[in-house]
Each structure stands twice: as C-alpha cells, then as structure tokens.
C-alpha positions in Angstrom: -31.7 41.9 48.2 -35.1 43.5 47.7 -36.8 45.2 50.6 -40.1 43.9 49.2 -41.1 41.2 51.8 -42.9 39.2 49.1 -39.6 38.6 47.4 -39.0 36.2 50.3 -42.2 34.3 49.8 -42.8 31.1 47.8 -43.3 32.2 44.2 -46.1 29.7 43.7 -48.0 31.2 46.6 -47.5 34.7 45.3 -48.9 33.5 42.0 -51.7 31.4 43.6 -55.3 32.2 42.6 -57.2 31.9 45.9 -60.4 30.1 46.5 -63.4 32.3 45.5 -65.8 32.2 48.5 -69.4 33.2 48.3 -69.7 36.9 48.5 -73.0 38.6 49.5 -74.9 41.8 49.7 -76.5 42.3 53.1 -79.5 44.0 51.5 -80.4 40.7 49.7 -81.7 37.4 51.1 -79.1 34.6 50.7 -79.9 31.8 48.3 -76.4 31.6 46.8 -74.2 29.6 49.3 -76.1 26.3 49.8 -76.9 27.2 53.4 -79.9 26.0 55.3 -82.5 28.7 55.5 -83.4 27.7 59.1 -81.6 28.2 62.4 -80.9 25.1 64.5 -82.9 25.0 67.8 -81.1 26.9 70.6 -79.1 29.0 68.2 -78.7 32.4 70.1 -76.1 33.9 67.8 -76.7 37.3 66.3 -76.0 36.3 62.7 -77.3 32.7 62.8 -75.1 29.6 62.7 -76.9 28.4 59.6 -75.0 31.2 57.7 -71.4 31.2 56.8 -69.4 33.9 58.6 -67.4 36.6 56.8 -64.0 35.2 55.8 -62.3 38.1 57.6 -65.1 39.7 59.7 -64.8 43.4 59.0 -66.1 44.6 62.4 -63.7 42.3 64.2 -60.7 43.2 62.1 -61.4 46.9 62.6 -61.8 46.4 66.4 -58.6 44.5 66.7 -56.7 47.0 64.5 -57.9 49.8 66.9 -56.7 47.7 69.9 -53.2 47.2 68.5 -52.8 50.6 66.8 -52.6 49.5 63.2 -54.6 49.9 60.0 -57.2 47.2 59.2 -55.2 46.3 56.0 -52.2 45.4 58.3 -54.2 42.8 60.3 -55.1 39.2 59.6 -57.4 37.5 62.2 -57.1 33.8 62.7 -57.5 30.9 65.1 -55.0 31.9 67.7 -51.3 32.8 67.1 -50.8 29.2 66.0 -52.7 29.8 62.7 -50.5 32.8 62.0 -47.4 30.7 62.6 -48.7 28.0 60.3 -49.6 30.4 57.5 -46.3 32.2 57.6 -44.4 28.9 57.4 -46.5 27.6 54.4 -46.3 30.9 52.6 -42.5 31.6 53.0 -40.9 28.1 53.4 -40.5 25.7 50.5 -40.3 22.1 51.8 -36.8 20.6 51.6 -35.2 23.9 50.9 -35.9 26.7 53.3 -35.4 27.1 57.1 -36.5 29.0 60.2 -34.5 30.2 63.2 -35.8 29.6 66.7 -34.2 30.6 70.0 -34.9 27.9 72.6 -36.1 27.4 75.2 -39.2 29.1 73.5 -42.7 28.4 72.2 -42.6 25.0 70.5 -45.0 25.6 67.7 -42.4 27.6 65.7 -40.4 24.5 65.2 -43.4 22.1 64.9 -44.9 24.2 62.1 -41.6 24.3 60.2 -41.1 20.5 60.5 -44.7 19.9 59.3 -43.9 22.0 56.3 -40.6 20.2 55.7 -38.5 23.2 56.5 -35.3 23.0 58.4 -35.1 24.4 62.0 -31.9 26.2 63.0 -31.7 26.5 66.8 -29.8 29.4 68.4 -30.3 28.9 72.2 -30.9 31.8 74.5 -28.1 32.8 76.8 -29.0 31.4 80.2 -26.0 33.1 81.8 -27.4 36.4 80.6 -31.0 35.9 81.8 -32.1 34.1 78.6 -31.0 37.0 76.4 -30.6 36.5 72.6 -27.2 35.4 71.3 -26.9 38.0 68.6 -23.6 36.9 67.1 -25.0 33.3 66.7 -28.2 34.6 65.1 -26.2 36.6 62.6 -24.0 33.5 61.8 -27.1 31.4 61.3 -28.7 33.8 58.8 -27.9 31.7 55.7 -29.9 32.4 52.5 -32.2 29.5 53.2 -33.6 31.2 56.3 -36.9 32.8 55.7 -38.3 33.3 59.2 -36.7 34.3 62.5 -38.9 33.9 65.5 -38.5 36.0 68.7 -40.9 35.6 71.6 -41.1 38.5 74.0 -42.0 38.1 76.8 -40.6 34.7 76.1 -42.4 31.5 76.9 -41.4 29.6 79.1 -38.7 31.8 80.6 -40.9 34.9 81.1 -38.2 37.5 80.2 -38.5 40.3 77.8 -36.1 40.5 74.9 -34.3 43.9 75.1 -35.6 46.3 72.5 -32.1 47.0 71.3 -31.7 43.3 70.6 -34.9 43.1 68.6 -33.8 46.1 66.6 -30.4 44.4 66.0 -32.2 41.3 64.6 -34.5 43.4 62.4 -31.5 45.3 61.0 -29.6 42.0 60.4 -32.6 40.4 58.6 -33.5 43.3 56.4 -33.9 42.0 52.8 -33.0 38.5 54.0 -35.8 37.1 56.3 -39.0 38.0 58.0 -38.7 38.7 61.8 -41.7 37.3 63.6 -42.1 38.9 67.1 -44.6 36.9 69.2 -46.2 39.2 71.8 -48.7 36.7 73.2 -47.9 38.0 76.7 -47.3 41.6 75.7 -50.0 43.1 77.9 -48.3 41.9 81.1 -44.9 43.6 80.4 -46.2 47.2 80.5 -44.3 48.3 77.4 -45.4 49.4 73.9 -45.4 46.6 71.4 -43.4 46.4 68.3 -46.3 47.0 65.9 -45.3 50.6 66.0 -42.2 49.7 64.0 -44.1 48.2 61.1 -43.6 51.3 58.9 -39.9 51.2 59.3 -39.4 47.5 58.9 -41.3 45.9 56.0 -40.0 42.5 57.0 -41.5 42.7 60.6 -44.5 40.6 61.6 -46.1 40.8 65.0 -48.3 38.1 66.6 -50.9 39.1 69.2 -53.7 37.1 70.9 -56.9 37.5 72.9 -56.1 34.2 74.7 -54.1 35.5 77.7 -54.9 39.0 79.0 -58.4 39.1 77.4 -59.5 35.7 78.7 -60.5 34.1 75.4 -58.2 31.1 75.1 -61.1 28.9 74.3 -62.4 31.2 71.6 -59.1 31.1 69.6 -58.6 34.6 68.3 -55.1 35.6 67.2 -54.0 38.6 65.1 -51.1 38.8 62.7 -49.8 42.4 62.1 -47.7 43.1 59.1 -47.4 45.0 55.9 -50.7 44.9 53.8 -48.9 42.9 51.1 -48.0 40.2 53.6 -51.6 40.2 55.0 -53.0 39.9 51.5 -50.7 37.0 50.7 -51.7 35.1 53.8 -55.4 35.7 53.0 -54.8 33.6 49.9 -54.1 30.5 52.0 -56.1 30.9 55.1 -59.3 28.7 55.0 -62.2 30.7 53.6 -64.3 30.7 56.8 -61.6 30.4 59.4 -63.4 32.3 62.2 -66.5 30.7 63.6 -69.5 33.0 64.2 -69.7 32.4 68.0 -66.0 33.2 68.2 -66.5 36.4 66.3 -69.3 37.5 68.5 -67.5 36.6 71.7 -64.4 38.6 70.6 -66.5 41.6 69.6 -68.2 41.6 73.0 -64.8 41.3 74.8 -63.5 44.3 72.9 -66.3 46.6 74.1 -65.3 49.3 76.6 -66.8 47.6 79.7 -65.1 44.3 79.0 -61.8 46.1 78.2 -62.0 47.9 81.6 -62.4 44.5 83.3 -59.4 43.1 81.3 -57.3 46.1 82.4 -58.2 45.5 86.0 -57.3 41.8 85.8 -54.0 42.6 84.1 -53.1 44.9 87.0 -54.2 42.2 89.5 -52.1 39.5 87.6 -49.0 41.7 87.7 -49.4 42.3 91.4 -50.0 38.6 92.1 -46.9 37.8 90.0 -44.8 40.0 92.2 -46.3 38.6 95.4 -45.9 35.0 94.4 -42.3 35.6 93.2 -41.4 37.2 96.5 -43.0 34.4 98.6 -41.4 31.6 96.6 -37.9 32.9 96.5 -37.0 32.2 100.2 -38.6 28.7 100.3 -36.1 25.9 101.0 -37.5 23.9 98.1 -36.8 26.7 95.6 -33.5 27.1 93.8 -34.4 30.1 91.7 -37.3 32.3 90.6 -36.6 33.8 87.2 -37.8 37.4 86.6 -41.0 37.4 84.6 -42.8 40.0 82.4 -45.6 37.5 81.6 -48.5 35.9 83.4 -46.4 33.0 84.7 -43.2 32.4 86.7 -40.4 30.0 85.7 -39.2 28.4 89.0 -36.2 26.1 89.5 -36.6 23.6 92.4 -34.0 21.6 94.2 -36.3 18.6 93.5 -38.9 19.5 90.9 -40.5 16.1 91.0 -41.3 16.5 94.7 -42.5 20.0 94.2 -44.8 18.8 91.4 -46.3 16.1 93.5 -46.9 18.5 96.4 -48.6 21.0 94.0 -50.8 18.2 92.5 -51.8 17.1 96.0 -53.1 20.6 96.5 -55.4 20.1 93.5 -53.3 22.2 91.1 -51.5 21.4 87.9 -48.4 23.3 86.6 -46.2 22.8 83.6 -43.2 20.5 84.0 -40.2 21.6 82.0 -37.7 19.1 83.4 -35.6 17.7 80.7 -35.9 20.8 78.5 -32.5 22.0 77.5 -31.4 25.1 79.3 -34.1 25.0 82.0 -32.8 22.5 84.7 -35.3 21.4 87.4 -37.9 23.9 86.3 -41.7 24.2 86.6 -43.7 26.9 84.9 -46.4 28.3 87.3 -49.2 30.3 85.8 -50.4 33.2 87.9 -53.8 32.2 89.3 -56.3 33.8 91.6 -55.1 34.9 95.0 -56.7 31.8 96.5 -55.0 29.5 94.1 -51.7 31.2 94.6 -52.0 30.9 98.4 -52.8 27.2 98.0 -49.7 26.7 95.8 -47.5 28.5 98.4 -48.9 26.3 101.2 -48.2 23.2 99.2 -44.6 24.1 98.8 -44.0 25.4 102.3 
C-alpha cells in the first residue's frame, strides 16, 4: 500500500474545496469581514474581540512548533486534543465502513469520536498482568483493511503508565501503509522522556497529540496541537472551523509560552513529579489501599479494598477524585490527580 498518508483519507475530504475565510492585509483598515468597528466595553484583548482571529494564528503556531521541536507546517492548533481527535476521525473514517483501534482502559474520546462519525471501534485491551502494556499480537490481528486510526496514549490515561518505546515502534512498523498511528502525549511533560514527534520524518503515518491543558496550566483555555506530516495538517485545515481559536485563548497561550511563564511551568512539573512520588509512597502502606500503580503522569491510579468507602472519606475532606469502579480492567480503582502539597496531605489524612 502507498506510504502517502493521504491515501488513507476519505477521497471526498481530499477533494474538498475548503471554506474561503476573509483574508486581510494588516496594513489596511478592515471593512471586508462584516465585523463591528467598535470594541465592546471592557475588552482588554490586544487584537480586539470585535475582530475575527486568524484561522491558524501564525505567532501561536510558530511558538508551539518551537516548543515541540517541529516545523510550523507540521502543526495544527485546535481546541484541546479533543479537536484533533475529532478532525482525524472525520477526515479518515467513512461512516459505516471504516474503523479505529483503541486500547482500553484509555481516554474515552477516541471511541466517542469514532461512534459519532459512524466508524466501528475495535478494542484491544491493555495487558493488566503486564502493567497495562500493549497486546502487540492482538493489535496486529485487529489491523484489518477497514482500520484507519490506531490510538496509543502514553502516558496512558487512566492507568498512568508509559507505553514502551519498542512497543510504539512495533505498532508504527505494523501500521505502515495501512493506518495512521495517533500517539496522544497529553501527559508527556511528566514522564521525563523525549516525545515521539522526533519520529515524524521516519514515519509519515505518525500523528502526535500535545496539549497545554496539563503541565502548562491552560485547561480552561483549550489549546491542543496536532503534529504530523504537512500533508495531513493541510488536509485537516480544510475541515477545522475557520476561526477555531478564540482571541483571548490565543493571547493567553502566547503569554504562557513566554520564557518567564515557561520557567514557572518547569518548576511546577518538577514539584508535581516529587509530589507524585511522595503520595505514592504514603498511600502504598495504608490498610485501605490494595495497590498503587506506577505512574508517569500527573495522577495516580489507586486500587482500594473498598473504593466506595475511600471515595466517601475523600469527599468528606472536601476533595473530589475520579471514580473508575466498573471500568473493565481497573477493579476498585480511583484516579487521584496530584494536587498541591496541602491538598495531598488532606487526602492522605482522609484515608488514614
């Protein structure tokens, strides 16, 4: 099969003529986009909320490309990683015909986006007995011609473990010319290893998802990056809404990517990793705790002897955590986000 990743895309999307948004010359005053010429009271944005933002803001794309070590043409910015997942599904999966592979327990939006599109979902569960490692033989067996996307989350949500680099490479090799491999690195900053974007040149069917939501503290701004071959980025630009990134979000992200803010982010990543280790060590010997799974993310997956009782105790301490009871492969598990030292101390007291 062709190594051209667009050979896997929907032919009608490849042939699609995209919406022609209003272009502008910054040297000229704008009377071409039916905007209001006046700012609203209280508008403190630099560009003015009365004006449409750039469809793919050049300064933000360049700053994010520098952050992730790729070329601007290899990056699409959107509203969180969710938008990248949605765009990939719509561009590569024909309803009623194509499919995606997911490896549960993992991030639920991969399957949700596929089902919204009318694509089939092929589940290849992670191997709990091997620390939630990939089941490589089962993934290879599931790679039927209808599969267009294979999702790998590393560090994985909600289990917290990294997928071994050798396993990611094995999936990339198995999918060459057959499907895109989408590596979601939403928690990549907390694992201390280089991301897979460095492999884009060698694997034209690789897509990497990154976000400013976690380590950079901008979950409320919704800034996600999709890293891929320029041809894939150009294809997805055809179907992303023309003004996807709101101007306040663009300005907040640019501020967060300035050197002083990045220095603070690095300090907080180090603090989070230290608190993760402290919390894991303190939880493990508690009578209520069955198992603390190793984590390379900003959370811990913890199995309890009675997760319901643990959840009530934590809520009585004024904290809320994620309940994963009833999720296949997780048992009596709660997912505990690493908080401030004070919050973590309060959580420990509630369980002791």
